[in-house]
C-alpha positions in Angstrom: -38.9 20.3 70.8 -37.6 17.0 69.1 -38.6 15.8 65.9 -39.6 12.8 65.3 -39.4 11.0 62.0 -42.3 8.6 61.1 -42.2 5.5 58.6 -45.6 4.5 56.9 -45.8 1.6 55.0 -48.7 0.1 52.6 -50.3 -3.7 53.4 -50.3 -4.8 50.3 -53.9 -5.7 50.5 -54.8 -2.0 50.9 -53.6 -1.2 47.0 -55.7 -4.5 46.3 -58.6 -2.1 48.2 -58.0 0.7 46.5 -58.1 -1.1 43.6 -60.8 -2.7 43.4 -62.8 0.9 44.4 -60.9 2.0 41.6 -62.7 -0.1 39.3 -66.2 -0.2 40.6 -66.5 3.2 40.2 -64.8 4.1 36.8 -67.1 0.4 35.7 -69.9 -0.2 37.7 -70.4 2.8 38.5 -69.8 4.6 35.5 -67.9 7.2 36.5 -64.2 7.3 35.5 -63.0 10.7 36.5 -64.7 9.5 39.7 -62.1 6.9 39.9 -59.1 8.8 38.4 -59.7 12.0 40.9 -59.7 9.9 43.7 -56.4 8.0 42.8 -55.3 11.6 42.2 -56.7 12.2 46.2 -55.0 9.2 47.5 -51.5 9.8 46.1 -51.7 12.4 46.9 -52.2 12.1 49.7 -49.4 8.9 50.5 -47.0 11.4 48.5 -47.9 13.9 51.5 -46.4 11.9 54.5 
């Protein structure tokens, strides 16, 4: 079986949207821990590729 490698890239819009979601959760919903947990999980998922 042959091994294929893929390159994953993210558009700037992804980072903008993520920042908006993190800010909304932390500031509007007043839950900075949930925002931090979400960011950590997204970063872990990105790094797992």
